[in-house]
mmCIF file of the N, C-alpha and C atoms, coordinates in Angstrom:
data_MODEL
# 
_entry.id   MODEL 
# 
loop_
_atom_site.group_PDB 
_atom_site.id 
_atom_site.type_symbol 
_atom_site.label_atom_id 
_atom_site.label_alt_id 
_atom_site.label_comp_id 
_atom_site.label_asym_id 
_atom_site.label_entity_id 
_atom_site.label_seq_id 
_atom_site.pdbx_PDB_ins_code 
_atom_site.Cartn_x 
_atom_site.Cartn_y 
_atom_site.Cartn_z 
_atom_site.occupancy 
_atom_site.B_iso_or_equiv 
_atom_site.pdbx_formal_charge 
_atom_site.auth_seq_id 
_atom_site.auth_comp_id 
_atom_site.auth_asym_id 
_atom_site.auth_atom_id 
_atom_site.pdbx_PDB_model_num 
ATOM 1   N N  . UNK A 1 1  ? 7.283  7.260   0.053   1.00 0.00 ? 1  UNK A N  1 
ATOM 2   C CA . UNK A 1 1  ? 8.077  7.302   1.242   1.00 0.00 ? 1  UNK A CA 1 
ATOM 3   C C  . UNK A 1 1  ? 9.435  6.701   0.919   1.00 0.00 ? 1  UNK A C  1 
ATOM 4   N N  . UNK A 1 2  ? 10.469 7.322   1.429   1.00 0.00 ? 2  UNK A N  1 
ATOM 5   C CA . UNK A 1 2  ? 11.846 6.851   1.255   1.00 0.00 ? 2  UNK A CA 1 
ATOM 6   C C  . UNK A 1 2  ? 12.438 6.613   2.635   1.00 0.00 ? 2  UNK A C  1 
ATOM 7   N N  . UNK A 1 3  ? 12.973 5.424   2.847   1.00 0.00 ? 3  UNK A N  1 
ATOM 8   C CA . UNK A 1 3  ? 13.529 5.080   4.160   1.00 0.00 ? 3  UNK A CA 1 
ATOM 9   C C  . UNK A 1 3  ? 14.989 4.668   4.032   1.00 0.00 ? 3  UNK A C  1 
ATOM 10  N N  . UNK A 1 4  ? 15.779 5.029   5.028   1.00 0.00 ? 4  UNK A N  1 
ATOM 11  C CA . UNK A 1 4  ? 17.206 4.708   5.068   1.00 0.00 ? 4  UNK A CA 1 
ATOM 12  C C  . UNK A 1 4  ? 17.510 3.907   6.327   1.00 0.00 ? 4  UNK A C  1 
ATOM 13  N N  . UNK A 1 5  ? 18.532 3.063   6.255   1.00 0.00 ? 5  UNK A N  1 
ATOM 14  C CA . UNK A 1 5  ? 18.928 2.269   7.414   1.00 0.00 ? 5  UNK A CA 1 
ATOM 15  C C  . UNK A 1 5  ? 17.860 1.273   7.809   1.00 0.00 ? 5  UNK A C  1 
ATOM 16  N N  . UNK A 1 6  ? 17.309 0.573   6.821   1.00 0.00 ? 6  UNK A N  1 
ATOM 17  C CA . UNK A 1 6  ? 16.184 -0.330  7.049   1.00 0.00 ? 6  UNK A CA 1 
ATOM 18  C C  . UNK A 1 6  ? 16.670 -1.706  7.492   1.00 0.00 ? 6  UNK A C  1 
ATOM 19  N N  . UNK A 1 7  ? 15.964 -2.273  8.464   1.00 0.00 ? 7  UNK A N  1 
ATOM 20  C CA . UNK A 1 7  ? 16.189 -3.649  8.909   1.00 0.00 ? 7  UNK A CA 1 
ATOM 21  C C  . UNK A 1 7  ? 14.839 -4.341  8.985   1.00 0.00 ? 7  UNK A C  1 
ATOM 22  N N  . UNK A 1 8  ? 14.817 -5.587  8.493   1.00 0.00 ? 8  UNK A N  1 
ATOM 23  C CA . UNK A 1 8  ? 13.596 -6.384  8.534   1.00 0.00 ? 8  UNK A CA 1 
ATOM 24  C C  . UNK A 1 8  ? 13.722 -7.458  9.603   1.00 0.00 ? 8  UNK A C  1 
ATOM 25  N N  . UNK A 1 9  ? 12.646 -7.676  10.305  1.00 0.00 ? 9  UNK A N  1 
ATOM 26  C CA . UNK A 1 9  ? 12.474 -8.806  11.213  1.00 0.00 ? 9  UNK A CA 1 
ATOM 27  C C  . UNK A 1 9  ? 11.110 -9.385  10.855  1.00 0.00 ? 9  UNK A C  1 
ATOM 28  N N  . UNK A 1 10 ? 10.819 -10.615 11.214  1.00 0.00 ? 10 UNK A N  1 
ATOM 29  C CA . UNK A 1 10 ? 9.503  -11.167 10.849  1.00 0.00 ? 10 UNK A CA 1 
ATOM 30  C C  . UNK A 1 10 ? 8.352  -10.256 11.275  1.00 0.00 ? 10 UNK A C  1 
ATOM 31  N N  . UNK A 1 11 ? 7.661  -9.701  10.268  1.00 0.00 ? 11 UNK A N  1 
ATOM 32  C CA . UNK A 1 11 ? 6.493  -8.866  10.518  1.00 0.00 ? 11 UNK A CA 1 
ATOM 33  C C  . UNK A 1 11 ? 6.764  -7.416  10.845  1.00 0.00 ? 11 UNK A C  1 
ATOM 34  N N  . UNK A 1 12 ? 8.044  -7.019  10.885  1.00 0.00 ? 12 UNK A N  1 
ATOM 35  C CA . UNK A 1 12 ? 8.366  -5.631  11.266  1.00 0.00 ? 12 UNK A CA 1 
ATOM 36  C C  . UNK A 1 12 ? 9.487  -5.082  10.390  1.00 0.00 ? 12 UNK A C  1 
ATOM 37  N N  . UNK A 1 13 ? 9.325  -3.829  9.979   1.00 0.00 ? 13 UNK A N  1 
ATOM 38  C CA . UNK A 1 13 ? 10.379 -3.104  9.293   1.00 0.00 ? 13 UNK A CA 1 
ATOM 39  C C  . UNK A 1 13 ? 10.749 -1.908  10.165  1.00 0.00 ? 13 UNK A C  1 
ATOM 40  N N  . UNK A 1 14 ? 12.015 -1.753  10.460  1.00 0.00 ? 14 UNK A N  1 
ATOM 41  C CA . UNK A 1 14 ? 12.489 -0.596  11.222  1.00 0.00 ? 14 UNK A CA 1 
ATOM 42  C C  . UNK A 1 14 ? 13.448 0.196   10.352  1.00 0.00 ? 14 UNK A C  1 
ATOM 43  N N  . UNK A 1 15 ? 13.342 1.509   10.426  1.00 0.00 ? 15 UNK A N  1 
ATOM 44  C CA . UNK A 1 15 ? 14.218 2.373   9.641   1.00 0.00 ? 15 UNK A CA 1 
ATOM 45  C C  . UNK A 1 15 ? 14.807 3.458   10.535  1.00 0.00 ? 15 UNK A C  1 
ATOM 46  N N  . UNK A 1 16 ? 16.071 3.759   10.292  1.00 0.00 ? 16 UNK A N  1 
ATOM 47  C CA . UNK A 1 16 ? 16.737 4.834   11.029  1.00 0.00 ? 16 UNK A CA 1 
ATOM 48  C C  . UNK A 1 16 ? 16.052 6.161   10.719  1.00 0.00 ? 16 UNK A C  1 
ATOM 49  N N  . UNK A 1 17 ? 15.671 6.356   9.433   1.00 0.00 ? 17 UNK A N  1 
ATOM 50  C CA . UNK A 1 17 ? 15.029 7.606   9.034   1.00 0.00 ? 17 UNK A CA 1 
ATOM 51  C C  . UNK A 1 17 ? 14.177 7.388   7.787   1.00 0.00 ? 17 UNK A C  1 
ATOM 52  N N  . UNK A 1 18 ? 12.932 7.860   7.836   1.00 0.00 ? 18 UNK A N  1 
ATOM 53  C CA . UNK A 1 18 ? 12.043 7.823   6.674   1.00 0.00 ? 18 UNK A CA 1 
ATOM 54  C C  . UNK A 1 18 ? 11.608 9.243   6.329   1.00 0.00 ? 18 UNK A C  1 
ATOM 55  N N  . UNK A 1 19 ? 11.472 9.478   5.036   1.00 0.00 ? 19 UNK A N  1 
ATOM 56  C CA . UNK A 1 19 ? 11.079 10.787  4.524   1.00 0.00 ? 19 UNK A CA 1 
ATOM 57  C C  . UNK A 1 19 ? 9.765  10.665  3.770   1.00 0.00 ? 19 UNK A C  1 
ATOM 58  N N  . UNK A 1 20 ? 8.894  11.661  3.934   1.00 0.00 ? 20 UNK A N  1 
ATOM 59  C CA . UNK A 1 20 ? 7.626  11.700  3.223   1.00 0.00 ? 20 UNK A CA 1 
ATOM 60  C C  . UNK A 1 20 ? 7.772  12.414  1.897   1.00 0.00 ? 20 UNK A C  1 
ATOM 61  N N  . UNK A 1 21 ? 6.679  12.939  1.383   1.00 0.00 ? 21 UNK A N  1 
ATOM 62  C CA . UNK A 1 21 ? 6.673  13.591  0.070   1.00 0.00 ? 21 UNK A CA 1 
ATOM 63  C C  . UNK A 1 21 ? 6.829  15.102  0.143   1.00 0.00 ? 21 UNK A C  1 
ATOM 64  N N  . UNK A 1 22 ? 7.124  15.643  1.295   1.00 0.00 ? 22 UNK A N  1 
ATOM 65  C CA . UNK A 1 22 ? 7.248  17.095  1.442   1.00 0.00 ? 22 UNK A CA 1 
ATOM 66  C C  . UNK A 1 22 ? 8.710  17.496  1.398   1.00 0.00 ? 22 UNK A C  1 
ATOM 67  N N  . UNK A 1 23 ? 9.044  18.538  0.644   1.00 0.00 ? 23 UNK A N  1 
ATOM 68  C CA . UNK A 1 23 ? 10.440 18.945  0.474   1.00 0.00 ? 23 UNK A CA 1 
ATOM 69  C C  . UNK A 1 23 ? 11.103 19.340  1.788   1.00 0.00 ? 23 UNK A C  1 
ATOM 70  N N  . UNK A 1 24 ? 10.329 19.784  2.778   1.00 0.00 ? 24 UNK A N  1 
ATOM 71  C CA . UNK A 1 24 ? 10.892 20.232  4.051   1.00 0.00 ? 24 UNK A CA 1 
ATOM 72  C C  . UNK A 1 24 ? 10.955 19.102  5.089   1.00 0.00 ? 24 UNK A C  1 
ATOM 73  N N  . UNK A 1 25 ? 10.540 17.902  4.697   1.00 0.00 ? 25 UNK A N  1 
ATOM 74  C CA . UNK A 1 25 ? 10.541 16.769  5.624   1.00 0.00 ? 25 UNK A CA 1 
ATOM 75  C C  . UNK A 1 25 ? 11.974 16.409  5.991   1.00 0.00 ? 25 UNK A C  1 
ATOM 76  N N  . UNK A 1 26 ? 12.300 16.472  7.271   1.00 0.00 ? 26 UNK A N  1 
ATOM 77  C CA . UNK A 1 26 ? 13.651 16.148  7.729   1.00 0.00 ? 26 UNK A CA 1 
ATOM 78  C C  . UNK A 1 26 ? 13.805 14.675  8.075   1.00 0.00 ? 26 UNK A C  1 
ATOM 79  N N  . UNK A 1 27 ? 12.724 13.925  8.001   1.00 0.00 ? 27 UNK A N  1 
ATOM 80  C CA . UNK A 1 27 ? 12.758 12.498  8.268   1.00 0.00 ? 27 UNK A CA 1 
ATOM 81  C C  . UNK A 1 27 ? 12.681 12.183  9.752   1.00 0.00 ? 27 UNK A C  1 
ATOM 82  N N  . UNK A 1 28 ? 12.187 11.005  10.043  1.00 0.00 ? 28 UNK A N  1 
ATOM 83  C CA . UNK A 1 28 ? 12.064 10.539  11.421  1.00 0.00 ? 28 UNK A CA 1 
ATOM 84  C C  . UNK A 1 28 ? 12.304 9.028   11.453  1.00 0.00 ? 28 UNK A C  1 
ATOM 85  N N  . UNK A 1 29 ? 12.704 8.505   12.614  1.00 0.00 ? 29 UNK A N  1 
ATOM 86  C CA . UNK A 1 29 ? 12.788 7.047   12.743  1.00 0.00 ? 29 UNK A CA 1 
ATOM 87  C C  . UNK A 1 29 ? 11.385 6.452   12.565  1.00 0.00 ? 29 UNK A C  1 
ATOM 88  N N  . UNK A 1 30 ? 11.326 5.223   12.085  1.00 0.00 ? 30 UNK A N  1 
ATOM 89  C CA . UNK A 1 30 ? 10.016 4.627   11.824  1.00 0.00 ? 30 UNK A CA 1 
ATOM 90  C C  . UNK A 1 30 ? 10.036 3.129   12.082  1.00 0.00 ? 30 UNK A C  1 
ATOM 91  N N  . UNK A 1 31 ? 8.862  2.606   12.446  1.00 0.00 ? 31 UNK A N  1 
ATOM 92  C CA . UNK A 1 31 ? 8.664  1.166   12.600  1.00 0.00 ? 31 UNK A CA 1 
ATOM 93  C C  . UNK A 1 31 ? 7.294  0.838   12.046  1.00 0.00 ? 31 UNK A C  1 
ATOM 94  N N  . UNK A 1 32 ? 7.225  -0.153  11.159  1.00 0.00 ? 32 UNK A N  1 
ATOM 95  C CA . UNK A 1 32 ? 5.979  -0.526  10.500  1.00 0.00 ? 32 UNK A CA 1 
ATOM 96  C C  . UNK A 1 32 ? 5.760  -2.022  10.584  1.00 0.00 ? 32 UNK A C  1 
ATOM 97  N N  . UNK A 1 33 ? 4.482  -2.430  10.606  1.00 0.00 ? 33 UNK A N  1 
ATOM 98  C CA . UNK A 1 33 ? 4.189  -3.839  10.380  1.00 0.00 ? 33 UNK A CA 1 
ATOM 99  C C  . UNK A 1 33 ? 4.337  -4.068  8.884   1.00 0.00 ? 33 UNK A C  1 
ATOM 100 N N  . UNK A 1 34 ? 5.066  -5.087  8.508   1.00 0.00 ? 34 UNK A N  1 
ATOM 101 C CA . UNK A 1 34 ? 5.298  -5.366  7.091   1.00 0.00 ? 34 UNK A CA 1 
ATOM 102 C C  . UNK A 1 34 ? 5.555  -6.856  6.933   1.00 0.00 ? 34 UNK A C  1 
ATOM 103 N N  . UNK A 1 35 ? 4.778  -7.472  6.078   1.00 0.00 ? 35 UNK A N  1 
ATOM 104 C CA . UNK A 1 35 ? 4.893  -8.903  5.849   1.00 0.00 ? 35 UNK A CA 1 
ATOM 105 C C  . UNK A 1 35 ? 5.183  -9.141  4.377   1.00 0.00 ? 35 UNK A C  1 
ATOM 106 N N  . UNK A 1 36 ? 6.143  -10.010 4.087   1.00 0.00 ? 36 UNK A N  1 
ATOM 107 C CA . UNK A 1 36 ? 6.437  -10.414 2.719   1.00 0.00 ? 36 UNK A CA 1 
ATOM 108 C C  . UNK A 1 36 ? 5.746  -11.757 2.500   1.00 0.00 ? 36 UNK A C  1 
ATOM 109 N N  . UNK A 1 37 ? 4.840  -11.778 1.542   1.00 0.00 ? 37 UNK A N  1 
ATOM 110 C CA . UNK A 1 37 ? 4.082  -12.999 1.262   1.00 0.00 ? 37 UNK A CA 1 
ATOM 111 C C  . UNK A 1 37 ? 4.863  -13.909 0.320   1.00 0.00 ? 37 UNK A C  1 
ATOM 112 N N  . UNK A 1 38 ? 4.423  -15.168 0.223   1.00 0.00 ? 38 UNK A N  1 
ATOM 113 C CA . UNK A 1 38 ? 5.104  -16.147 -0.619  1.00 0.00 ? 38 UNK A CA 1 
ATOM 114 C C  . UNK A 1 38 ? 5.216  -15.703 -2.074  1.00 0.00 ? 38 UNK A C  1 
ATOM 115 N N  . UNK A 1 39 ? 4.217  -14.954 -2.575  1.00 0.00 ? 39 UNK A N  1 
ATOM 116 C CA . UNK A 1 39 ? 4.249  -14.507 -3.974  1.00 0.00 ? 39 UNK A CA 1 
ATOM 117 C C  . UNK A 1 39 ? 5.108  -13.249 -4.164  1.00 0.00 ? 39 UNK A C  1 
ATOM 118 N N  . UNK A 1 40 ? 5.732  -12.759 -3.096  1.00 0.00 ? 40 UNK A N  1 
ATOM 119 C CA . UNK A 1 40 ? 6.594  -11.586 -3.179  1.00 0.00 ? 40 UNK A CA 1 
ATOM 120 C C  . UNK A 1 40 ? 5.888  -10.273 -2.909  1.00 0.00 ? 40 UNK A C  1 
ATOM 121 N N  . UNK A 1 41 ? 4.566  -10.298 -2.777  1.00 0.00 ? 41 UNK A N  1 
ATOM 122 C CA . UNK A 1 41 ? 3.837  -9.068  -2.469  1.00 0.00 ? 41 UNK A CA 1 
ATOM 123 C C  . UNK A 1 41 ? 4.081  -8.679  -1.011  1.00 0.00 ? 41 UNK A C  1 
ATOM 124 N N  . UNK A 1 42 ? 3.818  -7.424  -0.702  1.00 0.00 ? 42 UNK A N  1 
ATOM 125 C CA . UNK A 1 42 ? 3.981  -6.908  0.653   1.00 0.00 ? 42 UNK A CA 1 
ATOM 126 C C  . UNK A 1 42 ? 2.615  -6.627  1.254   1.00 0.00 ? 42 UNK A C  1 
ATOM 127 N N  . UNK A 1 43 ? 2.457  -6.898  2.531   1.00 0.00 ? 43 UNK A N  1 
ATOM 128 C CA . UNK A 1 43 ? 1.214  -6.597  3.237   1.00 0.00 ? 43 UNK A CA 1 
ATOM 129 C C  . UNK A 1 43 ? 1.527  -5.631  4.367   1.00 0.00 ? 43 UNK A C  1 
ATOM 130 N N  . UNK A 1 44 ? 0.757  -4.533  4.427   1.00 0.00 ? 44 UNK A N  1 
ATOM 131 C CA . UNK A 1 44 ? 0.917  -3.521  5.477   1.00 0.00 ? 44 UNK A CA 1 
ATOM 132 C C  . UNK A 1 44 ? -0.432 -2.908  5.780   1.00 0.00 ? 44 UNK A C  1 
ATOM 133 N N  . UNK A 1 45 ? -0.797 -2.898  7.045   1.00 0.00 ? 45 UNK A N  1 
ATOM 134 C CA . UNK A 1 45 ? -2.003 -2.222  7.510   1.00 0.00 ? 45 UNK A CA 1 
ATOM 135 C C  . UNK A 1 45 ? -3.246 -2.627  6.716   1.00 0.00 ? 45 UNK A C  1 
ATOM 136 N N  . UNK A 1 46 ? -3.378 -3.933  6.446   1.00 0.00 ? 46 UNK A N  1 
ATOM 137 C CA . UNK A 1 46 ? -4.557 -4.432  5.750   1.00 0.00 ? 46 UNK A CA 1 
ATOM 138 C C  . UNK A 1 46 ? -4.538 -4.260  4.242   1.00 0.00 ? 46 UNK A C  1 
ATOM 139 N N  . UNK A 1 47 ? -3.458 -3.727  3.680   1.00 0.00 ? 47 UNK A N  1 
ATOM 140 C CA . UNK A 1 47 ? -3.354 -3.520  2.232   1.00 0.00 ? 47 UNK A CA 1 
ATOM 141 C C  . UNK A 1 47 ? -2.274 -4.430  1.659   1.00 0.00 ? 47 UNK A C  1 
ATOM 142 N N  . UNK A 1 48 ? -2.429 -4.795  0.385   1.00 0.00 ? 48 UNK A N  1 
ATOM 143 C CA . UNK A 1 48 ? -1.434 -5.604  -0.308  1.00 0.00 ? 48 UNK A CA 1 
ATOM 144 C C  . UNK A 1 48 ? -0.817 -4.758  -1.405  1.00 0.00 ? 48 UNK A C  1 
ATOM 145 N N  . UNK A 1 49 ? 0.499  -4.824  -1.506  1.00 0.00 ? 49 UNK A N  1 
ATOM 146 C CA . UNK A 1 49 ? 1.249  -4.063  -2.514  1.00 0.00 ? 49 UNK A CA 1 
ATOM 147 C C  . UNK A 1 49 ? 2.035  -5.044  -3.372  1.00 0.00 ? 49 UNK A C  1 
ATOM 148 N N  . UNK A 1 50 ? 1.893  -4.889  -4.690  1.00 0.00 ? 50 UNK A N  1 
ATOM 149 C CA . UNK A 1 50 ? 2.575  -5.754  -5.646  1.00 0.00 ? 50 UNK A CA 1 
ATOM 150 C C  . UNK A 1 50 ? 3.338  -4.906  -6.648  1.00 0.00 ? 50 UNK A C  1 
ATOM 151 N N  . UNK A 1 51 ? 4.472  -5.431  -7.092  1.00 0.00 ? 51 UNK A N  1 
ATOM 152 C CA . UNK A 1 51 ? 5.235  -4.758  -8.133  1.00 0.00 ? 51 UNK A CA 1 
ATOM 153 C C  . UNK A 1 51 ? 4.441  -4.806  -9.437  1.00 0.00 ? 51 UNK A C  1 
ATOM 154 N N  . UNK A 1 52 ? 4.341  -3.695  -10.109 1.00 0.00 ? 52 UNK A N  1 
ATOM 155 C CA . UNK A 1 52 ? 3.612  -3.620  -11.360 1.00 0.00 ? 52 UNK A CA 1 
ATOM 156 C C  . UNK A 1 52 ? 4.598  -3.668  -12.525 1.00 0.00 ? 52 UNK A C  1 
ATOM 157 N N  . UNK A 1 53 ? 4.231  -4.338  -13.583 1.00 0.00 ? 53 UNK A N  1 
ATOM 158 C CA . UNK A 1 53 ? 5.073  -4.412  -14.774 1.00 0.00 ? 53 UNK A CA 1 
ATOM 159 C C  . UNK A 1 53 ? 4.955  -3.107  -15.571 1.00 0.00 ? 53 UNK A C  1 
ATOM 160 N N  . UNK A 1 54 ? 5.980  -2.788  -16.317 1.00 0.00 ? 54 UNK A N  1 
ATOM 161 C CA . UNK A 1 54 ? 5.930  -1.628  -17.194 1.00 0.00 ? 54 UNK A CA 1 
ATOM 162 C C  . UNK A 1 54 ? 6.137  -0.294  -16.507 1.00 0.00 ? 54 UNK A C  1 
ATOM 163 N N  . UNK A 1 55 ? 6.735  -0.287  -15.321 1.00 0.00 ? 55 UNK A N  1 
ATOM 164 C CA . UNK A 1 55 ? 7.060  0.971   -14.644 1.00 0.00 ? 55 UNK A CA 1 
ATOM 165 C C  . UNK A 1 55 ? 5.916  1.642   -13.922 1.00 0.00 ? 55 UNK A C  1 
ATOM 166 N N  . UNK A 1 56 ? 4.753  0.978   -13.824 1.00 0.00 ? 56 UNK A N  1 
ATOM 167 C CA . UNK A 1 56 ? 3.634  1.575   -13.084 1.00 0.00 ? 56 UNK A CA 1 
ATOM 168 C C  . UNK A 1 56 ? 3.910  1.529   -11.587 1.00 0.00 ? 56 UNK A C  1 
ATOM 169 N N  . UNK A 1 57 ? 3.307  2.419   -10.841 1.00 0.00 ? 57 UNK A N  1 
ATOM 170 C CA . UNK A 1 57 ? 3.475  2.470   -9.388  1.00 0.00 ? 57 UNK A CA 1 
ATOM 171 C C  . UNK A 1 57 ? 2.652  1.380   -8.718  1.00 0.00 ? 57 UNK A C  1 
ATOM 172 N N  . UNK A 1 58 ? 3.059  0.995   -7.525  1.00 0.00 ? 58 UNK A N  1 
ATOM 173 C CA . UNK A 1 58 ? 2.304  0.006   -6.756  1.00 0.00 ? 58 UNK A CA 1 
ATOM 174 C C  . UNK A 1 58 ? 0.944  0.572   -6.388  1.00 0.00 ? 58 UNK A C  1 
ATOM 175 N N  . UNK A 1 59 ? -0.089 -0.292  -6.348  1.00 0.00 ? 59 UNK A N  1 
ATOM 176 C CA . UNK A 1 59 ? -1.418 0.201   -5.947  1.00 0.00 ? 59 UNK A CA 1 
ATOM 177 C C  . UNK A 1 59 ? -1.470 0.468   -4.459  1.00 0.00 ? 59 UNK A C  1 
# 
């Protein structure tokens, strides 16, 4: 997912427009629960996302 015009507030990420993985996706405004943990990982919808070393994608 690619988002533009992003603003963070405690526990919330808002974006003017987010795009999915489809070439015809015109994007839509979006709001997500998103928490940045002390170790730098992100938490969203019960999942934890961490930056991977060596260019691997986040789990």
